[in-house]
C-alpha positions in Angstrom: 18.3 12.0 3.1 16.4 9.1 4.7 16.9 5.6 3.2 14.2 3.5 1.7 13.6 1.6 4.9 13.1 4.8 6.9 10.7 6.1 4.2 8.7 2.9 4.3 8.6 2.9 8.1 7.4 6.5 8.1 4.7 5.8 5.5 3.4 2.8 7.4 3.4 4.8 10.7 1.3 7.5 9.0 -1.1 4.9 7.6 -1.4 3.3 11.0 -2.1 6.6 12.7 -4.8 7.3 10.1 -6.5 4.0 10.9 -6.5 4.5 14.7 -7.4 8.2 14.9 -11.2 7.7 14.8 -11.0 5.5 18.0 -10.0 8.6 20.0 -13.6 9.6 19.8 -14.6 6.6 21.8 -11.8 6.5 24.3 -13.4 8.7 27.0 -16.7 6.6 27.0 -14.8 3.3 26.9 -12.5 4.4 29.7 -15.5 5.3 31.8 -17.2 2.0 31.1 -13.9 0.1 31.9 -13.5 1.8 35.3 -17.2 1.3 36.1 -17.2 -2.4 35.3 -13.6 -3.5 36.3 -12.1 -3.7 32.8 -8.8 -2.3 31.5 -8.8 -0.4 28.2 -6.1 -1.5 25.8 -5.4 0.5 22.7 -4.0 -0.9 19.4 -3.2 -4.3 20.8 -0.4 -6.1 18.8 0.0 -3.0 16.6 -3.4 -3.3 15.0 -6.1 -0.7 15.0 -8.5 -1.7 17.8 -9.9 -1.1 21.2 -10.0 -3.9 23.7 -11.7 -4.0 27.1 -10.2 -6.8 29.3 -11.2 -8.0 32.7 -8.6 -10.4 34.1 -10.3 -12.9 36.3 -11.4 -16.4 36.0 -13.2 -16.5 33.7 -11.4 -13.7 31.8 -13.6 -11.4 29.7 -12.6 -9.5 26.6 -14.6 -7.1 24.4 -12.9 -6.2 21.2 -13.7 -3.6 18.6 -11.7 -3.9 15.3 -12.1 -2.4 11.8 -12.9 -4.8 9.0 -10.0 -5.8 6.8 -6.2 -5.5 7.0 -5.3 -1.9 7.8 -2.1 -2.3 5.7 -4.2 -3.1 2.6 -7.4 -1.2 3.1 -7.7 2.4 2.3 -9.0 4.4 5.2 -12.4 5.9 4.9 -14.4 8.2 7.2 -16.9 5.7 8.4 -15.2 2.3 8.4 -17.1 -0.9 9.2 -16.1 -2.7 12.4 -16.7 -6.0 14.2 -17.5 -6.2 17.9 -16.5 -9.5 19.5 -16.9 -10.7 23.1 -14.8 -13.5 24.6 -14.9 -15.4 27.9 -12.4 -18.0 28.8 -11.9 -20.0 32.0 -8.7 -21.8 33.0 -7.8 -24.4 35.7 -5.2 -24.0 38.4 -2.5 -25.0 35.8 -3.6 -22.0 33.6 -4.8 -24.4 30.9 -8.0 -23.6 29.1 -11.1 -25.3 30.4 -13.6 -23.4 28.4 -13.7 -20.6 25.8 -16.6 -18.9 24.3 -16.4 -16.1 21.7 -19.2 -14.5 19.8 -19.4 -11.7 17.2 -22.0 -9.4 18.5 -21.9 -7.1 15.5 -20.3 -7.6 12.1 -19.7 -5.0 9.5 -21.2 -2.2 11.6 -20.2 1.3 10.5 -18.2 3.3 13.0 -20.8 6.2 13.3 -23.5 3.7 14.2 -21.3 2.3 17.0 -20.3 5.7 18.3 -23.9 6.9 18.4 -25.0 3.8 20.3 -22.4 3.7 23.0 
């Protein structure tokens, strides 16, 4: 019989999988965009439900799509709201930040709206 730590880990794994499954519907479109525009598609960065498009250059560009709320505390629903953020940052030859700009392009936008507009 599994111990309590194993049971908790399995429950959290199931919960995480539930919160990332809907992103699979976007992966093909996002991967196509990434290839076409020189980005890399990163999934579930830092073990959080998200999709990140990153172009490593100087300046570096990041487009991030994340659900609202803490996935460990929010019950999953079929059409969760998301935030879409873009980030650009430039560094000098010492890799120190010179400039960083980030902007929330969309806040609390439901997933089906995002999916239908890609």
